[in-house]
N, C-alpha and C positions, 0 to 999 in steps of 0.2 A: 113730486116724489116725497114721501114722508122722510123727514130728516131725523126725528127722534122716535124710536119705536116705543110703543106702549109696553109696560111691564105688568106682570101678573099681580104683584102686591106692592104696596107703598113701603117707604122706609129705606134704610140704608142697606139694602140687600146687594148681593153681587151683581144682580141684573139692573140695578139702578145706575150703574156706571157704564156708559155705552162703549168705552174703549177697552174695558177689561176683557170681554169675550175674544177680541182679536188676539190679545197676548196669550190667552188660554189656548186658542186653536194652534198658534205657532208653537207654543211650549209643548203641547201634547204631540205635535208632529215630530219634533226632535226627540221627545221622550220615547216614542214608539220606534223611531227609525235611526237613532244615533248610532246603533251598533252595526249599520251597514257600511259606514264610511271607509272601513279598512278591508272590505270585501274585494275579491279579485274581479277582473273583467274576463268573462267567458261567454259561451253560447254566441248569440248574435253580436255581442260586444266586439268580438274579434273582427268580423267583417265590417261592422258599422264604424268602429273606432280604431282598434289597434292596427289593422292592416289596410285601413282606408287612406290612401295617399292624398285624396282630394281634400280632406279636412286639414291637411298640413300646410296648405298654401292658398292664400286668398285669390290667387290667379284662377283657381278652379271654381270659384263661386258661381259663374253662369251655368256650369255643368250640372249643378244641383237641380236645376229646373228643367233640364232637357234629358237627363239620364236617370237610370234607376239607382237605388240606394247603394248597391255594392259594386258599381262600376269602378270606383276608386280602389277596390280590392282585387280587381281583375276577375270578378265573378259575375254570373248572370243571376238576377234575383227577381222576385215578384213585387218588390217594394218600390213605391214612388212617394217619398215623404221628404221633400226638400227642406222643410222648416227644421227637421231634426238635424240635418246636415249643417244648416246654418248655425244652430246652437252648438254642435260639436266642433265646428270651425272656430267659433268664439272660444269655446272651452279649451281646445288644443292650443290656441294662441296664448292662453293664460296659464295652463298647467300641464300642457303636453299630454303624456299618457299616464299621469298620476290618477289611479282609480278614485282617490278621495274626492277629487274635483268633480268628476261625473256623478258620483253618488250624492254629493252635496247639492248638485244641480237638481237631481231628481227630488230630493227632500224639499228643496225650496219651492219647486213647482207644485208638489203635492200640498204643501202648506198654503200656497197661493190659491189652489183650487178649493181648499177648505174655507178660506176667507171669502172667496167669491160666492161659494154656495151659501155660506152664512148670510152674506149680504142680500142674495136673492131671496132667501127664506124669510129674512126680516121683512122684506116688502110684501111677501105673500101672506105670512101668518100674523104679522104685527105682534109676534110673541118672541121675546128674546130667549127664554128658556127652551122653547120648542126648536127654534132655529139653531141654537148652540148645541143642543143634544144631537140633532141630525148631523150637523157639521163635524162634531167630535167623533161620533161613531163612524161616520164616513171616513174620517182621517185614520182612525185606529183599527178599522176592521181588518182582520187577518187575511181575508181574501184579496186585499189590495196589495199584499206583499209582492206578488209577481210583477205588478206594474211599477212598483217603486224600487224594489231591490235590484232589478235588472236595469243597468244603465241604458241598454239599447231600447228599452220600452218607454223612453222619454216621450216618444210621439203620442202615446196615450195620454200622458199628463199634459203635454202641450195642446193636444186637441181639445181637452176639456177646458183648459185655461182660456184659450182664445174663444171657444164656444160660449162659455159663461160670460166672457167680456162682451161678445156680440149680443147675447140675450139681455144682459143688463142695460146695454145701450138701447136696445129695442124697448125695454120697459121704460127707460127714461123719456124716450120720445113720446110714447103713448100715454104716460101717466102724469107728466109734469108740463107746466106751461113754459115754453121757450119761444124765443124769437125765431123767425124763419131761418136766419143765418145759423143760429145755434142748432136747430133741428137738422139742417143740412150737414153741419159739421159732425154731430153725433151719429147721424145715419152713415156718413162716410167711414167713421171709425168702426161702426158696427159691421158694415159690409166688408171692410178690410180684415177685421177680426174673423169673420166667417170664412173668408178665403184662406187666411192663415191656419184656421182650425182644420179645414179639410186637407190642406197641404201638410199638416202635421200627422194626421191619421185619417185614412180614407173612410172609416166608419162614421166620421162626423158629417157625412152627407145627410144624416138624420136631423141635423140642427134645424132646418126649416120646420120640421115636424114638431120639435120641442118648442120653437117660437110660436107656432100655431096653437099648441096646447096651452102655453102660458097666456096668450091673448084670450083664448076661448074661456078659460076658467077664472082668470083674474083681472084682465084688462078691459074686456067688453062686458057691459052690464045690462044689455037689453034683456027683457024677459023672454023674448022670442029666441028659442035655440037656433032657429034657422038664420035669423039676423046675426046673431053672435057668430055662427059658423061662417057666414059670408064675409063679415068684417074681419074675422080672424084670418081667414084664408087670404083675403086681399092684402092684409098687413104683412103676411109672411111671403108674398109672391117674390119680392126682390131676392130674398134668401133662397127661395126655391129655384129661381133663375140661375143663381150662382152654383147651386148643387147640380142642376141639369147640365150646365156648361162643363163642369168638372167631369161628370160621367161621360159626356160626349168626347172630351179630349182624352180621357183615360182609355177609351175603346178605339181611339183612332191614332193620333200622333204620339200618344204616350203609352201605346199598347206594345210593350217590349217583348212580351212572350207569346202573343197570338191568342191568348184566352182571356184577355182583360187583366192579365197578371194575377189571376186569382187562384188558379189551380194548375198543376203540372202535367198530369196525365189523365186520359179518359178512362173511366172505369164505371162499374155499375152505379156508384154513388153519384158521380158527376153527370151521368147521362140519364138518370132515372129521377124524375121530379117527385114522384110519390115516395120513393125511398128516402129522399132528403127530407120530405115533410114528416114522415113517420119517425125518422131518426131525430129530427128537431124536437118532437114532442118529448122524447126521452131526455134530450139535452136540456130542455126547458125545466123539466122536473129536477134534473141534477143541479142546475144553476140555482134554483130556489133553495135546494137543500144546502148547497155550499154557503149561500147568503145567510141562512138561518142557523146553520150548524157547521161552521167552517173547520171541520176535522174529519179525515186528514186532508191536508193540502199537498198537491203534487202536480207537476206540469204535464206529464204524459197521460192525462185522464182519457184522452181520445182512444188510446189502445184498449181500454176496457169497455168501450161502447161500440157494439157491432152496428153494421148497417141493417136497418129494419126494412124488410120488403113487404111486411104485412101490417095492416093497421089494426089487426085483432090481437096483437101481442099484449099481454097484461101491462108491460112497462109502457107501451104506446098509449093504451087506454087510460092509464093513470095520468100520463102527460096531457092527453086530450082533456081530461076532467079538470086539471089545474089550469090549463090554457084557456079553455072555454069558460070556466068559472070566473077567471080573472076578467075576461072581456065582458061577461054578463054583469058582474058587480060594478065594473067601471061605467058601463052604459046605464045601468039601472040608477046608480047614484047621480049620474050626469043629468038625468031627467027629473030628479026629485027637486021640486021647488023649495022644499023645506031645508035644502042644503045651502043655507045662506051664509054660513060662516066660512071664511077662507081656510080655516084649519080643518074643517070637515071636507072641503073641496080638495084638500091634499090627498084624500083617498083615491078618487078616480084619476086625479092628475098624476099621482105617483104610479098608479097601475099602468097608465098609458105611457108615461115617461119610461118605465122599465121595458115595456113591450117595444116602443119605438127604438130604443137603444139596441135591441137585439135583432132588429130587422136586417141590417147589413151582414150580420154573422150567422143568420139562421140557416143559410144554404137553401132556403126555400125558393127564392127568386133567382139567385145567381150562386152557383157552387163555388166554394173557396177551398183552401188547402187542408182544412182540418174540421173536425166536428165540434170540438169544445176546448177552450182554455179558460183558466180562471180570470185572466185579465179582461175578458169580456164583461165582467161584473163591475169594472172600475166606475164608469159613468152611470151605468144602470143601477148600481147600488144606491145612488141617491133616490131613485124612484121607490125602491123597496122601503127605505127608511122613512120617506115621506108618507107612504101608505100606512106603515105601522104607527107613525106618530099621529096621523089623522085618526086612525082607529082608536088609539089610546085616548086622544082628546075627546072623541065621541063617547067613549065609555065613561071617562071622568065626568063629562057633562051630564050623562044620564044618571050618574050616581051622586051628583051634586058635589063633586070634589074639586071643581075648577078654582075655588077660592082658597085652597089650602096654601100654606106658606111655601115659598120657593124651595127652601131647604128640604122640605118633605116631598115636594113634587118631583125632585130629581134623584131621590134615593135609588130607585130601581134602575133608571138609565145609567146612573153613576156606577152601579155594580157591574152592569153589562160593559160599560166603557173600560173599567179596570180589567175585566177578563179579556177584553179585546186587546188591550195594550200588552198584557202579559203574553198572550198567544202570539201576537205579532212580533214581539222581541224574540221569542223562541223560534218562530218561523224564519226570521231574518238570518239566523245562524245557518240554516240550510243553504243559504246563498253565499256562504263564506268563501268557498273555492270550488273548482270543478269536481274534485274527488268527493268532497262531502255532499255536494249537490246531486251528483249522479248516483252515488250509493244510496242516498235517501230516497230518490225518486224510483229507483229500481225495486225498492221494498214493496211499493204499491203498484208499479207498472212493469213487472218483470218481462213482459212481451215487447218492450220497446227496444228494437234492434238499434235504433239511432242512438239511444242513450247508452247502450252497451258499448257501441263503437266509441262514443265520446269518453266513457269511463276508461276504456282501454287506452285511449290516447293520453288521458291524464296519468294513468299508471306508467305508461311508457316514458312520459316526461320526467317522472321521478325514478326511472330505472327499475321499476317493478315489472320486469319483462315477463316473468312466468304468469303473473296475474293479468297482464295486458293480453297475452296470447289467449289465455282462458276466456277473457271477455270477448275478444274478437271471434273466437270459435263459437261461443254461445250466441253472439249476434247473428252469425251466419246460419246457425241452426234454427234460430227464432224466426228470421225473415231474411232470406237470401235474395234481396233485390237491389242492394246498394253496392256498386263497384268500389265506392270509397272504402268500405270495410276490407275488401280483399287487398286493395292498394295499401292501406295502412298496415295491414298484417304483413304484407310483402316487405314494406319498408323496415319494419321491425326485424323480420328475418334477415334482411340484408345487413342491418346494423349488427346483428348477432353473428354474422358470418355464415348463416344457413342459406347459401346462395341458390341451391336447387329449389328449396321451399319458396324462396323469394321469387324466383323465375316463374314457378307454377302459379303463384297468387297474382303476379302482375298480369300474366296471360288470362287468368280467370276474370280479372277486372275488365280487360279489353274485350273479352268475349261477351260480357254483359252489356258493355257500351263501347261500340267501335270508335266513338269520338272522344273517349276518355283520355285526353292527351297527357294527363299527369303520369299515367302508367307507361305510355310510350316513351316519355322522356326518361323516367326512372329505369326502364328496362334497357334502353340504349346505353345509359350510364353504367348499368351493371355489366353489360357485355364489354364496354370499353375498358373497365377496370379489370375484367377477366382476360384482356388482350384478345378479344374476338371482334375486331373492327368490321368484319364482314356481316356478322349478325347485327351489330349496332347500326350499320348503314341501312340494312334491310328494314329494321324497326323504324 
């Protein structure tokens, strides 16, 4: 393994000091995200942290690996991510429910991912400026806010942390001279990191594919593409075996919901493969748009993307053009023998990195519970940035600009970085508390009944009862399929003394879901308080 990366120019430049970039990456991470430390815990934070009794006692540690994520909160969920629970258990032991501790944890792992990505790119590009620019924009990109500002999204950060650790271990084994014992030790660390990565975030089953890509483009040097392909595939087989074993367990002994824990109800989207394919083409286009122009950013973007049943829709055709064009460029450049520079190989490598990271969330092979969220860009963002950097390097080379001084070489990326930091700091404020968050998201996704319900709950917590009732009613008018909305509205009516209205809404929730025990309990309590034990007993 190369110990000291080559720099673009000689002299006492910033990049001639190998340790300075690490401090810059950490510094920019805290600069971009320092204002989230006082943000509240909400959304999935409530089930994963605040109401999760399992993270409050080390006695429950074995249950993290045999039960789903929200078992400790008394709820059924689709999530199996034991490594997040381990981190939350450690966190609760140190700072209990102080939000600052959980947000600092997210910032630290985000910084660690920037450092590991920089280290990997140093090996690939042998260029400190290119590696640093990619790592810094990865750190500061506003689209990453959803993954960093939400404490419950720690699994995304952990998945990439352990995934890059495994990838760097694989690089070390393949490219450096080690004794047999050292290779076995590093391999064990790499395999354990792979397991930890997948147990942090299920989408990291793509890690074997990323390891294959790294070997194919940078570690195997045979002129024969077929030989490179075979050797790269063989070197990634142990990681592939781990991924296959995880998928098998997830659909058997760890299948808590009967659908692989990936979606809740059968509908035209989950049962129609072509509908999922056509819809993903639109999602692919939207994700590229967010990556290149991250404005506006909001969580309920899926409510604005319909299910596409025809492949002839203009939006679908645009997606096909971008998707097919990406694959064509990646394959075409992979077969070009003139692509001998690692920085030029960043282009196809970055394209396929981006595509591989989207495979588990594409809905094409296995349907999941949503069509798009911005956090899907977290790890795939690195692929986009690699591709853009490789393209820039190719353009600079063709224009004979590769030898210009470092301070001139980074002017344009620095301007982009500054804009990213400013936008990210601003976007972090959206995550300040539930009221601010839901109000902002509903500006862009007014059809989100879920967020209207959640905003109503936030209003109710602050005794803004009339506004809460208005939001509950709008949620029901928007999409009346959630018994929780009627139950919450009934609870508010009961608090306000409007018992007849409360009774009606509790019964409405039960009609929508005969097993919704929350409303049975609340309704029986309402009858007992009204001195009607006969009705309470019946309920």
